[in-house]
PyMOL CGO cylinders between C-alpha atoms (Angstrom):
from pymol import cmd
from pymol.cgo import CYLINDER

trace = [
    CYLINDER, -37.48, -44.37, 60.37, -34.80, -42.97, 58.10, 0.3, 1, 1, 1, 1, 1, 1,
    CYLINDER, -34.80, -42.97, 58.10, -35.63, -39.52, 56.75, 0.3, 1, 1, 1, 1, 1, 1,
    CYLINDER, -35.63, -39.52, 56.75, -39.33, -40.41, 56.93, 0.3, 1, 1, 1, 1, 1, 1,
    CYLINDER, -39.33, -40.41, 56.93, -39.12, -43.94, 55.49, 0.3, 1, 1, 1, 1, 1, 1,
    CYLINDER, -39.12, -43.94, 55.49, -39.76, -47.05, 57.59, 0.3, 1, 1, 1, 1, 1, 1,
    CYLINDER, -39.76, -47.05, 57.59, -36.53, -49.06, 57.68, 0.3, 1, 1, 1, 1, 1, 1,
    CYLINDER, -36.53, -49.06, 57.68, -37.38, -51.39, 60.59, 0.3, 1, 1, 1, 1, 1, 1,
    CYLINDER, -37.38, -51.39, 60.59, -40.13, -52.22, 63.03, 0.3, 1, 1, 1, 1, 1, 1,
    CYLINDER, -40.13, -52.22, 63.03, -40.01, -53.06, 66.72, 0.3, 1, 1, 1, 1, 1, 1,
    CYLINDER, -40.01, -53.06, 66.72, -42.75, -55.64, 67.30, 0.3, 1, 1, 1, 1, 1, 1,
    CYLINDER, -42.75, -55.64, 67.30, -44.07, -57.60, 70.28, 0.3, 1, 1, 1, 1, 1, 1,
    CYLINDER, -44.07, -57.60, 70.28, -42.70, -55.00, 72.70, 0.3, 1, 1, 1, 1, 1, 1,
    CYLINDER, -42.70, -55.00, 72.70, -42.25, -55.91, 76.38, 0.3, 1, 1, 1, 1, 1, 1,
    CYLINDER, -42.25, -55.91, 76.38, -41.02, -53.63, 79.16, 0.3, 1, 1, 1, 1, 1, 1,
    CYLINDER, -41.02, -53.63, 79.16, -37.76, -54.44, 80.92, 0.3, 1, 1, 1, 1, 1, 1,
    CYLINDER, -37.76, -54.44, 80.92, -37.48, -51.07, 82.63, 0.3, 1, 1, 1, 1, 1, 1,
    CYLINDER, -37.48, -51.07, 82.63, -35.93, -48.74, 81.94, 0.3, 1, 1, 1, 1, 1, 1,
    CYLINDER, -35.93, -48.74, 81.94, -35.59, -50.50, 78.57, 0.3, 1, 1, 1, 1, 1, 1,
    CYLINDER, -35.59, -50.50, 78.57, -38.08, -52.24, 76.31, 0.3, 1, 1, 1, 1, 1, 1,
    CYLINDER, -38.08, -52.24, 76.31, -37.41, -55.52, 74.52, 0.3, 1, 1, 1, 1, 1, 1,
    CYLINDER, -37.41, -55.52, 74.52, -38.84, -56.26, 71.08, 0.3, 1, 1, 1, 1, 1, 1,
    CYLINDER, -38.84, -56.26, 71.08, -38.51, -58.33, 67.95, 0.3, 1, 1, 1, 1, 1, 1,
    CYLINDER, -38.51, -58.33, 67.95, -36.53, -56.38, 65.37, 0.3, 1, 1, 1, 1, 1, 1,
    CYLINDER, -36.53, -56.38, 65.37, -37.94, -56.66, 61.87, 0.3, 1, 1, 1, 1, 1, 1,
    CYLINDER, -37.94, -56.66, 61.87, -35.56, -55.07, 59.40, 0.3, 1, 1, 1, 1, 1, 1,
    CYLINDER, -35.56, -55.07, 59.40, -37.01, -53.42, 56.35, 0.3, 1, 1, 1, 1, 1, 1,
    CYLINDER, -37.01, -53.42, 56.35, -35.77, -52.03, 53.09, 0.3, 1, 1, 1, 1, 1, 1,
    CYLINDER, -35.77, -52.03, 53.09, -33.23, -49.30, 53.69, 0.3, 1, 1, 1, 1, 1, 1,
    CYLINDER, -33.23, -49.30, 53.69, -31.88, -50.48, 57.05, 0.3, 1, 1, 1, 1, 1, 1,
    CYLINDER, -31.88, -50.48, 57.05, -28.60, -51.44, 55.38, 0.3, 1, 1, 1, 1, 1, 1,
    CYLINDER, -28.60, -51.44, 55.38, -27.92, -47.69, 54.92, 0.3, 1, 1, 1, 1, 1, 1,
    CYLINDER, -27.92, -47.69, 54.92, -27.39, -47.30, 58.69, 0.3, 1, 1, 1, 1, 1, 1,
    CYLINDER, -27.39, -47.30, 58.69, -26.66, -50.87, 59.76, 0.3, 1, 1, 1, 1, 1, 1,
    CYLINDER, -26.66, -50.87, 59.76, -22.93, -50.21, 60.18, 0.3, 1, 1, 1, 1, 1, 1,
    CYLINDER, -22.93, -50.21, 60.18, -23.70, -47.41, 62.67, 0.3, 1, 1, 1, 1, 1, 1,
    CYLINDER, -23.70, -47.41, 62.67, -25.88, -49.73, 64.75, 0.3, 1, 1, 1, 1, 1, 1,
    CYLINDER, -25.88, -49.73, 64.75, -23.16, -52.39, 64.64, 0.3, 1, 1, 1, 1, 1, 1,
    CYLINDER, -23.16, -52.39, 64.64, -20.62, -49.80, 65.83, 0.3, 1, 1, 1, 1, 1, 1,
    CYLINDER, -20.62, -49.80, 65.83, -22.99, -48.80, 68.65, 0.3, 1, 1, 1, 1, 1, 1,
    CYLINDER, -22.99, -48.80, 68.65, -23.38, -52.43, 69.75, 0.3, 1, 1, 1, 1, 1, 1,
    CYLINDER, -23.38, -52.43, 69.75, -19.63, -53.02, 69.65, 0.3, 1, 1, 1, 1, 1, 1,
    CYLINDER, -19.63, -53.02, 69.65, -19.15, -50.12, 72.06, 0.3, 1, 1, 1, 1, 1, 1,
    CYLINDER, -19.15, -50.12, 72.06, -21.86, -51.39, 74.40, 0.3, 1, 1, 1, 1, 1, 1,
    CYLINDER, -21.86, -51.39, 74.40, -20.55, -54.96, 74.35, 0.3, 1, 1, 1, 1, 1, 1,
    CYLINDER, -20.55, -54.96, 74.35, -16.87, -54.03, 74.66, 0.3, 1, 1, 1, 1, 1, 1,
    CYLINDER, -16.87, -54.03, 74.66, -15.09, -55.85, 77.43, 0.3, 1, 1, 1, 1, 1, 1,
    CYLINDER, -15.09, -55.85, 77.43, -12.81, -52.84, 77.83, 0.3, 1, 1, 1, 1, 1, 1,
    CYLINDER, -12.81, -52.84, 77.83, -15.39, -50.84, 79.73, 0.3, 1, 1, 1, 1, 1, 1,
    CYLINDER, -15.39, -50.84, 79.73, -18.09, -48.50, 78.57, 0.3, 1, 1, 1, 1, 1, 1,
    CYLINDER, -18.09, -48.50, 78.57, -16.87, -45.33, 76.82, 0.3, 1, 1, 1, 1, 1, 1,
    CYLINDER, -16.87, -45.33, 76.82, -19.82, -42.93, 77.14, 0.3, 1, 1, 1, 1, 1, 1,
    CYLINDER, -19.82, -42.93, 77.14, -18.22, -40.26, 74.94, 0.3, 1, 1, 1, 1, 1, 1,
    CYLINDER, -18.22, -40.26, 74.94, -17.60, -42.69, 72.06, 0.3, 1, 1, 1, 1, 1, 1,
    CYLINDER, -17.60, -42.69, 72.06, -21.11, -44.09, 72.44, 0.3, 1, 1, 1, 1, 1, 1,
    CYLINDER, -21.11, -44.09, 72.44, -22.66, -40.61, 72.34, 0.3, 1, 1, 1, 1, 1, 1,
    CYLINDER, -22.66, -40.61, 72.34, -20.56, -39.77, 69.26, 0.3, 1, 1, 1, 1, 1, 1,
    CYLINDER, -20.56, -39.77, 69.26, -22.01, -42.79, 67.43, 0.3, 1, 1, 1, 1, 1, 1,
    CYLINDER, -22.01, -42.79, 67.43, -25.52, -41.75, 68.41, 0.3, 1, 1, 1, 1, 1, 1,
    CYLINDER, -25.52, -41.75, 68.41, -24.85, -38.25, 67.07, 0.3, 1, 1, 1, 1, 1, 1,
    CYLINDER, -24.85, -38.25, 67.07, -23.94, -39.89, 63.73, 0.3, 1, 1, 1, 1, 1, 1,
    CYLINDER, -23.94, -39.89, 63.73, -27.15, -41.93, 63.84, 0.3, 1, 1, 1, 1, 1, 1,
    CYLINDER, -27.15, -41.93, 63.84, -29.28, -38.85, 64.59, 0.3, 1, 1, 1, 1, 1, 1,
    CYLINDER, -29.28, -38.85, 64.59, -27.49, -36.81, 61.92, 0.3, 1, 1, 1, 1, 1, 1,
    CYLINDER, -27.49, -36.81, 61.92, -28.12, -39.58, 59.37, 0.3, 1, 1, 1, 1, 1, 1,
    CYLINDER, -28.12, -39.58, 59.37, -31.84, -38.92, 59.87, 0.3, 1, 1, 1, 1, 1, 1,
    CYLINDER, -31.84, -38.92, 59.87, -32.79, -41.93, 61.99, 0.3, 1, 1, 1, 1, 1, 1,
    CYLINDER, -32.79, -41.93, 61.99, -35.84, -41.38, 64.20, 0.3, 1, 1, 1, 1, 1, 1,
    CYLINDER, -35.84, -41.38, 64.20, -38.07, -43.54, 66.39, 0.3, 1, 1, 1, 1, 1, 1,
    CYLINDER, -38.07, -43.54, 66.39, -41.85, -43.35, 65.99, 0.3, 1, 1, 1, 1, 1, 1,
    CYLINDER, -41.85, -43.35, 65.99, -43.81, -44.60, 68.98, 0.3, 1, 1, 1, 1, 1, 1,
    CYLINDER, -43.81, -44.60, 68.98, -47.07, -46.51, 68.75, 0.3, 1, 1, 1, 1, 1, 1,
    CYLINDER, -47.07, -46.51, 68.75, -49.06, -43.35, 69.56, 0.3, 1, 1, 1, 1, 1, 1,
    CYLINDER, -49.06, -43.35, 69.56, -47.47, -41.55, 66.58, 0.3, 1, 1, 1, 1, 1, 1,
    CYLINDER, -47.47, -41.55, 66.58, -44.98, -39.52, 68.60, 0.3, 1, 1, 1, 1, 1, 1,
    CYLINDER, -44.98, -39.52, 68.60, -41.76, -39.13, 66.65, 0.3, 1, 1, 1, 1, 1, 1,
    CYLINDER, -41.76, -39.13, 66.65, -38.45, -39.01, 68.51, 0.3, 1, 1, 1, 1, 1, 1,
    CYLINDER, -38.45, -39.01, 68.51, -35.67, -37.39, 66.50, 0.3, 1, 1, 1, 1, 1, 1,
    CYLINDER, -35.67, -37.39, 66.50, -33.18, -37.56, 69.40, 0.3, 1, 1, 1, 1, 1, 1,
    CYLINDER, -33.18, -37.56, 69.40, -32.91, -38.86, 72.94, 0.3, 1, 1, 1, 1, 1, 1,
    CYLINDER, -32.91, -38.86, 72.94, -33.59, -42.50, 72.20, 0.3, 1, 1, 1, 1, 1, 1,
    CYLINDER, -33.59, -42.50, 72.20, -31.35, -45.53, 71.91, 0.3, 1, 1, 1, 1, 1, 1,
    CYLINDER, -31.35, -45.53, 71.91, -31.82, -48.88, 70.18, 0.3, 1, 1, 1, 1, 1, 1,
    CYLINDER, -31.82, -48.88, 70.18, -29.51, -51.88, 70.49, 0.3, 1, 1, 1, 1, 1, 1,
    CYLINDER, -29.51, -51.88, 70.49, -30.03, -54.20, 67.50, 0.3, 1, 1, 1, 1, 1, 1,
    CYLINDER, -30.03, -54.20, 67.50, -28.97, -57.82, 68.06, 0.3, 1, 1, 1, 1, 1, 1,
    CYLINDER, -28.97, -57.82, 68.06, -28.03, -60.44, 65.47, 0.3, 1, 1, 1, 1, 1, 1,
    CYLINDER, -28.03, -60.44, 65.47, -30.75, -62.80, 66.73, 0.3, 1, 1, 1, 1, 1, 1,
    CYLINDER, -30.75, -62.80, 66.73, -33.55, -60.55, 65.49, 0.3, 1, 1, 1, 1, 1, 1,
    CYLINDER, -33.55, -60.55, 65.49, -34.25, -58.82, 68.79, 0.3, 1, 1, 1, 1, 1, 1,
    CYLINDER, -34.25, -58.82, 68.79, -33.68, -55.29, 70.03, 0.3, 1, 1, 1, 1, 1, 1,
    CYLINDER, -33.68, -55.29, 70.03, -33.66, -53.30, 73.24, 0.3, 1, 1, 1, 1, 1, 1,
    CYLINDER, -33.66, -53.30, 73.24, -34.65, -49.66, 73.20, 0.3, 1, 1, 1, 1, 1, 1,
    CYLINDER, -34.65, -49.66, 73.20, -35.43, -46.74, 75.44, 0.3, 1, 1, 1, 1, 1, 1,
    CYLINDER, -35.43, -46.74, 75.44, -36.56, -43.18, 75.06, 0.3, 1, 1, 1, 1, 1, 1,
]
cmd.load_cgo(trace, "trace")
């Protein structure tokens, strides 16, 4: 969700604890925050080692932009979740 609007869906979710794997179905509006998710992935995939402070700073930008995660039971997470969006149409997430 982005400020209350659905911008993507995580479908066909499977656990891969502590993460979940899913198909990522982008919707209208995702392009508004796509660059932040690309930045997040670049940090995660960096061969230079994981920089937790830089990663957290990107997530603060994502949260401040108004991105939230709504679970299947209707619970809305405004913080304390992470989603890695991949170019192949999949995603990994945790909360």
